A tleap script that builds the chain and sets N, CA, C and O, in Angstrom:
source leaprc.protein.ff14SB
mol = sequence {
  NMET PRO THR GLU CYS LYS GLU CYS ASP GLU
  ASN LEU PHE ASP ASP ILE LYS ALA PHE VAL
  THR HIE ALA PRO LYS SER GLN ASN VAL LYS
  THR LYS ASP ILE ILE GLY THR TYR GLN GLU
  ARG SER ASN GLY ASP PHE ASN ILE ASP ILE
  LYS ASP GLU LYS LEU ASN SER LEU ALA LYS
  GLU ILE GLN LYS ILE ILE LYS GLU THR ARG
  SER HIE ASP CSER
}
set mol.1.N position { 323.629 40.122 -52.191 }
set mol.1.CA position { 324.817 40.910 -52.415 }
set mol.1.C position { 324.419 42.376 -52.445 }
set mol.1.O position { 323.438 42.731 -53.099 }
set mol.2.N position { 325.165 43.244 -51.746 }
set mol.2.CA position { 324.831 44.673 -51.745 }
set mol.2.C position { 324.936 45.269 -53.143 }
set mol.2.O position { 325.759 44.839 -53.950 }
set mol.3.N position { 324.115 46.242 -53.415 }
set mol.3.CA position { 324.121 46.879 -54.738 }
set mol.3.C position { 325.309 47.796 -54.924 }
set mol.3.O position { 325.638 48.142 -56.059 }
set mol.4.N position { 325.978 48.211 -53.830 }
set mol.4.CA position { 327.123 49.108 -53.939 }
set mol.4.C position { 328.351 48.411 -54.527 }
set mol.4.O position { 329.303 49.087 -54.917 }
set mol.5.N position { 328.354 47.089 -54.599 }
set mol.5.CA position { 329.539 46.336 -54.998 }
set mol.5.C position { 329.368 45.761 -56.409 }
set mol.5.O position { 329.439 44.547 -56.599 }
set mol.6.N position { 329.149 46.616 -57.374 }
set mol.6.CA position { 328.924 46.158 -58.742 }
set mol.6.C position { 330.190 45.599 -59.374 }
set mol.6.O position { 330.106 44.676 -60.184 }
set mol.7.N position { 331.372 46.132 -59.027 }
set mol.7.CA position { 332.600 45.625 -59.630 }
set mol.7.C position { 332.975 44.237 -59.115 }
set mol.7.O position { 333.853 43.580 -59.674 }
set mol.8.N position { 332.307 43.790 -58.043 }
set mol.8.CA position { 332.595 42.465 -57.490 }
set mol.8.C position { 331.671 41.397 -58.065 }
set mol.8.O position { 331.836 40.218 -57.754 }
set mol.9.N position { 330.719 41.777 -58.882 }
set mol.9.CA position { 329.746 40.817 -59.414 }
set mol.9.C position { 330.413 39.680 -60.171 }
set mol.9.O position { 329.926 38.551 -60.126 }
set mol.10.N position { 331.515 39.948 -60.868 }
set mol.10.CA position { 332.174 38.928 -61.676 }
set mol.10.C position { 333.037 37.989 -60.825 }
set mol.10.O position { 333.312 36.865 -61.246 }
set mol.11.N position { 333.461 38.422 -59.657 }
set mol.11.CA position { 334.423 37.662 -58.860 }
set mol.11.C position { 333.811 37.173 -57.542 }
set mol.11.O position { 334.278 37.545 -56.466 }
set mol.12.N position { 332.804 36.372 -57.623 }
set mol.12.CA position { 332.184 35.848 -56.419 }
set mol.12.C position { 332.932 34.600 -55.960 }
set mol.12.O position { 333.332 33.769 -56.776 }
set mol.13.N position { 333.111 34.481 -54.684 }
set mol.13.CA position { 333.815 33.333 -54.114 }
set mol.13.C position { 332.802 32.356 -53.526 }
set mol.13.O position { 331.897 32.740 -52.785 }
set mol.14.N position { 332.976 31.096 -53.874 }
set mol.14.CA position { 332.138 30.059 -53.289 }
set mol.14.C position { 332.845 29.389 -52.117 }
set mol.14.O position { 332.208 28.929 -51.169 }
set mol.15.N position { 334.182 29.341 -52.200 }
set mol.15.CA position { 334.946 28.628 -51.180 }
set mol.15.C position { 336.334 29.259 -51.074 }
set mol.15.O position { 336.893 29.728 -52.065 }
set mol.16.N position { 336.866 29.262 -49.884 }
set mol.16.CA position { 338.210 29.778 -49.653 }
set mol.16.C position { 339.014 28.680 -48.980 }
set mol.16.O position { 338.551 28.072 -48.015 }
set mol.17.N position { 340.202 28.425 -49.478 }
set mol.17.CA position { 341.076 27.418 -48.894 }
set mol.17.C position { 342.351 28.102 -48.424 }
set mol.17.O position { 342.809 29.080 -49.016 }
set mol.18.N position { 342.911 27.566 -47.349 }
set mol.18.CA position { 344.159 28.118 -46.825 }
set mol.18.C position { 345.108 26.973 -46.535 }
set mol.18.O position { 344.687 25.890 -46.127 }
set mol.19.N position { 346.392 27.218 -46.748 }
set mol.19.CA position { 347.418 26.222 -46.459 }
set mol.19.C position { 348.457 26.867 -45.554 }
set mol.19.O position { 349.044 27.892 -45.900 }
set mol.20.N position { 348.677 26.266 -44.401 }
set mol.20.CA position { 349.630 26.809 -43.439 }
set mol.20.C position { 350.776 25.832 -43.308 }
set mol.20.O position { 350.566 24.645 -43.055 }
set mol.21.N position { 351.999 26.335 -43.483 }
set mol.21.CA position { 353.157 25.441 -43.413 }
set mol.21.C position { 353.877 25.514 -42.080 }
set mol.21.O position { 354.683 24.639 -41.763 }
set mol.22.N position { 353.599 26.539 -41.301 }
set mol.22.CA position { 354.315 26.696 -40.035 }
set mol.22.C position { 353.585 25.970 -38.914 }
set mol.22.O position { 352.400 26.199 -38.675 }
set mol.23.N position { 354.301 25.106 -38.244 }
set mol.23.CA position { 353.763 24.439 -37.054 }
set mol.23.C position { 354.813 24.624 -35.954 }
set mol.23.O position { 355.963 24.226 -36.141 }
set mol.24.N position { 354.452 25.210 -34.826 }
set mol.24.CA position { 355.442 25.427 -33.771 }
set mol.24.C position { 355.972 24.103 -33.221 }
set mol.24.O position { 355.236 23.124 -33.097 }
set mol.25.N position { 357.244 24.096 -32.902 }
set mol.25.CA position { 357.861 22.909 -32.344 }
set mol.25.C position { 357.401 22.738 -30.902 }
set mol.25.O position { 357.350 23.697 -30.132 }
set mol.26.N position { 357.073 21.519 -30.559 }
set mol.26.CA position { 356.700 21.279 -29.167 }
set mol.26.C position { 357.969 21.081 -28.360 }
set mol.26.O position { 358.870 20.341 -28.752 }
set mol.27.N position { 358.018 21.755 -27.232 }
set mol.27.CA position { 359.202 21.685 -26.385 }
set mol.27.C position { 358.807 21.129 -25.034 }
set mol.27.O position { 357.843 21.584 -24.418 }
set mol.28.N position { 359.556 20.147 -24.581 }
set mol.28.CA position { 359.339 19.611 -23.249 }
set mol.28.C position { 360.215 20.396 -22.289 }
set mol.28.O position { 361.441 20.295 -22.327 }
set mol.29.N position { 359.586 21.167 -21.440 }
set mol.29.CA position { 360.313 22.010 -20.506 }
set mol.29.C position { 360.119 21.438 -19.110 }
set mol.29.O position { 358.989 21.246 -18.662 }
set mol.30.N position { 361.202 21.172 -18.438 }
set mol.30.CA position { 361.127 20.678 -17.081 }
set mol.30.C position { 361.008 21.864 -16.135 }
set mol.30.O position { 361.761 22.833 -16.230 }
set mol.31.N position { 360.060 21.771 -15.234 }
set mol.31.CA position { 359.868 22.837 -14.264 }
set mol.31.C position { 360.039 22.279 -12.866 }
set mol.31.O position { 359.817 21.093 -12.617 }
set mol.32.N position { 360.433 23.148 -11.967 }
set mol.32.CA position { 360.579 22.773 -10.574 }
set mol.32.C position { 359.454 23.405 -9.780 }
set mol.32.O position { 359.075 24.552 -10.017 }
set mol.33.N position { 358.924 22.640 -8.833 }
set mol.33.CA position { 357.938 23.202 -7.922 }
set mol.33.C position { 358.686 23.971 -6.841 }
set mol.33.O position { 359.535 23.418 -6.141 }
set mol.34.N position { 358.364 25.228 -6.718 }
set mol.34.CA position { 359.009 26.071 -5.721 }
set mol.34.C position { 357.993 26.407 -4.649 }
set mol.34.O position { 356.929 26.960 -4.926 }
set mol.35.N position { 358.337 26.067 -3.438 }
set mol.35.CA position { 357.451 26.373 -2.322 }
set mol.35.C position { 357.989 27.629 -1.644 }
set mol.35.O position { 359.083 27.633 -1.078 }
set mol.36.N position { 357.205 28.675 -1.716 }
set mol.36.CA position { 357.624 29.941 -1.115 }
set mol.36.C position { 357.371 29.921 0.389 }
set mol.36.O position { 356.274 29.595 0.842 }
set mol.37.N position { 358.368 30.262 1.130 }
set mol.37.CA position { 358.206 30.366 2.581 }
set mol.37.C position { 358.650 31.759 3.012 }
set mol.37.O position { 359.462 32.410 2.355 }
set mol.38.N position { 358.107 32.179 4.102 }
set mol.38.CA position { 358.475 33.482 4.630 }
set mol.38.C position { 358.354 33.431 6.141 }
set mol.38.O position { 357.646 32.590 6.695 }
set mol.39.N position { 359.036 34.321 6.781 }
set mol.39.CA position { 358.969 34.412 8.227 }
set mol.39.C position { 357.751 35.244 8.607 }
set mol.39.O position { 357.538 36.332 8.072 }
set mol.40.N position { 356.954 34.722 9.535 }
set mol.40.CA position { 355.762 35.436 9.970 }
set mol.40.C position { 356.163 36.730 10.663 }
set mol.40.O position { 356.991 36.722 11.575 }
set mol.41.N position { 355.581 37.834 10.234 }
set mol.41.CA position { 355.928 39.131 10.812 }
set mol.41.C position { 354.936 39.575 11.878 }
set mol.41.O position { 355.231 40.467 12.673 }
set mol.42.N position { 353.763 38.957 11.896 }
set mol.42.CA position { 352.757 39.351 12.881 }
set mol.42.C position { 353.034 38.667 14.210 }
set mol.42.O position { 353.585 37.567 14.251 }
set mol.43.N position { 352.648 39.326 15.292 }
set mol.43.CA position { 352.782 38.691 16.600 }
set mol.43.C position { 351.419 38.234 17.117 }
set mol.43.O position { 351.323 37.728 18.235 }
set mol.44.N position { 350.377 38.403 16.325 }
set mol.44.CA position { 349.044 37.940 16.692 }
set mol.44.C position { 348.247 38.924 17.518 }
set mol.44.O position { 347.127 38.617 17.925 }
set mol.45.N position { 348.793 40.096 17.775 }
set mol.45.CA position { 348.069 41.108 18.555 }
set mol.45.C position { 347.288 42.017 17.617 }
set mol.45.O position { 347.752 43.093 17.240 }
set mol.46.N position { 346.091 41.564 17.245 }
set mol.46.CA position { 345.217 42.378 16.410 }
set mol.46.C position { 343.780 42.087 16.804 }
set mol.46.O position { 343.462 41.004 17.295 }
set mol.47.N position { 342.923 43.067 16.583 }
set mol.47.CA position { 341.499 42.937 16.930 }
set mol.47.C position { 340.762 42.223 15.813 }
set mol.47.O position { 341.015 42.453 14.630 }
set mol.48.N position { 339.857 41.361 16.205 }
set mol.48.CA position { 339.032 40.658 15.227 }
set mol.48.C position { 337.607 41.155 15.402 }
set mol.48.O position { 336.951 40.853 16.399 }
set mol.49.N position { 337.135 41.917 14.428 }
set mol.49.CA position { 335.793 42.499 14.483 }
set mol.49.C position { 334.990 41.978 13.288 }
set mol.49.O position { 334.640 42.731 12.380 }
set mol.50.N position { 334.709 40.677 13.310 }
set mol.50.CA position { 333.978 40.044 12.213 }
set mol.50.C position { 332.641 39.561 12.758 }
set mol.50.O position { 332.595 38.840 13.755 }
set mol.51.N position { 331.566 39.954 12.108 }
set mol.51.CA position { 330.223 39.615 12.581 }
set mol.51.C position { 329.868 38.150 12.296 }
set mol.51.O position { 329.213 37.503 13.113 }
set mol.52.N position { 330.294 37.629 11.152 }
set mol.52.CA position { 330.000 36.251 10.775 }
set mol.52.C position { 330.717 35.296 11.730 }
set mol.52.O position { 331.936 35.373 11.889 }
set mol.53.N position { 329.961 34.396 12.365 }
set mol.53.CA position { 330.521 33.523 13.394 }
set mol.53.C position { 331.591 32.576 12.841 }
set mol.53.O position { 332.610 32.344 13.490 }
set mol.54.N position { 331.358 32.028 11.641 }
set mol.54.CA position { 332.332 31.104 11.049 }
set mol.54.C position { 333.647 31.821 10.746 }
set mol.54.O position { 334.724 31.321 11.073 }
set mol.55.N position { 333.554 32.986 10.127 }
set mol.55.CA position { 334.764 33.737 9.786 }
set mol.55.C position { 335.477 34.228 11.038 }
set mol.55.O position { 336.707 34.239 11.091 }
set mol.56.N position { 334.704 34.637 12.054 }
set mol.56.CA position { 335.287 35.091 13.307 }
set mol.56.C position { 336.055 33.954 13.960 }
set mol.56.O position { 337.172 34.150 14.441 }
set mol.57.N position { 335.463 32.771 13.978 }
set mol.57.CA position { 336.111 31.597 14.558 }
set mol.57.C position { 337.394 31.258 13.802 }
set mol.57.O position { 338.415 30.950 14.417 }
set mol.58.N position { 337.344 31.313 12.481 }
set mol.58.CA position { 338.517 31.024 11.653 }
set mol.58.C position { 339.629 32.035 11.913 }
set mol.58.O position { 340.794 31.657 12.042 }
set mol.59.N position { 339.279 33.305 11.991 }
set mol.59.CA position { 340.279 34.341 12.250 }
set mol.59.C position { 340.911 34.158 13.626 }
set mol.59.O position { 342.112 34.370 13.793 }
set mol.60.N position { 340.110 33.768 14.606 }
set mol.60.CA position { 340.656 33.534 15.948 }
set mol.60.C position { 341.584 32.322 15.969 }
set mol.60.O position { 342.582 32.321 16.690 }
set mol.61.N position { 341.262 31.283 15.181 }
set mol.61.CA position { 342.147 30.127 15.083 }
set mol.61.C position { 343.487 30.526 14.467 }
set mol.61.O position { 344.543 30.096 14.932 }
set mol.62.N position { 343.438 31.342 13.431 }
set mol.62.CA position { 344.665 31.817 12.788 }
set mol.62.C position { 345.470 32.656 13.767 }
set mol.62.O position { 346.691 32.516 13.848 }
set mol.63.N position { 344.799 33.524 14.509 }
set mol.63.CA position { 345.470 34.363 15.500 }
set mol.63.C position { 346.148 33.487 16.559 }
set mol.63.O position { 347.274 33.769 16.969 }
set mol.64.N position { 345.473 32.440 16.993 }
set mol.64.CA position { 346.025 31.529 17.995 }
set mol.64.C position { 347.280 30.837 17.457 }
set mol.64.O position { 348.276 30.715 18.170 }
set mol.65.N position { 347.232 30.384 16.201 }
set mol.65.CA position { 348.387 29.722 15.584 }
set mol.65.C position { 349.564 30.687 15.504 }
set mol.65.O position { 350.701 30.304 15.783 }
set mol.66.N position { 349.299 31.936 15.126 }
set mol.66.CA position { 350.367 32.936 15.033 }
set mol.66.C position { 351.000 33.160 16.399 }
set mol.66.O position { 352.224 33.203 16.520 }
set mol.67.N position { 350.174 33.302 17.421 }
set mol.67.CA position { 350.704 33.537 18.765 }
set mol.67.C position { 351.518 32.341 19.254 }
set mol.67.O position { 352.568 32.521 19.872 }
set mol.68.N position { 351.044 31.117 18.983 }
set mol.68.CA position { 351.786 29.927 19.387 }
set mol.68.C position { 353.116 29.834 18.643 }
set mol.68.O position { 354.138 29.484 19.234 }
set mol.69.N position { 353.103 30.140 17.381 }
set mol.69.CA position { 354.327 30.090 16.580 }
set mol.69.C position { 355.331 31.133 17.078 }
set mol.69.O position { 356.525 30.850 17.180 }
set mol.70.N position { 354.852 32.324 17.382 }
set mol.70.CA position { 355.739 33.402 17.872 }
set mol.70.C position { 356.340 33.046 19.225 }
set mol.70.O position { 357.495 33.377 19.494 }
set mol.71.N position { 355.565 32.369 20.087 }
set mol.71.CA position { 356.094 32.014 21.401 }
set mol.71.C position { 357.154 30.931 21.279 }
set mol.71.O position { 358.061 30.880 22.110 }
set mol.72.N position { 357.076 30.063 20.275 }
set mol.72.CA position { 358.083 29.028 20.055 }
set mol.72.C position { 359.345 29.613 19.425 }
set mol.72.O position { 360.445 29.119 19.675 }
set mol.73.N position { 359.196 30.668 18.604 }
set mol.73.CA position { 360.344 31.293 17.931 }
set mol.73.C position { 361.184 32.124 18.880 }
set mol.73.O position { 362.378 32.305 18.644 }
set mol.74.N position { 360.591 32.634 19.947 }
set mol.74.CA position { 361.300 33.543 20.852 }
set mol.74.C position { 362.302 32.826 21.708 }
set mol.74.O position { 362.980 33.453 22.522 }
savepdb mol mol.pdb
quit
């Protein structure tokens, strides 16, 4: 015990107990799955300058899908 706390010498605590009476109510909330959709705004005309071969291939596949989708929408 620090020496600065002489007035606390008589009131030492060995144990502290707490009693809590509030318990939040559990609520069953129904949620809906919402699937966000949007119209593609790109026409697929963009340059792909990616050095990594896997990422470059993936970007080109995405570009191809965009171009195919745009040609079907027109």
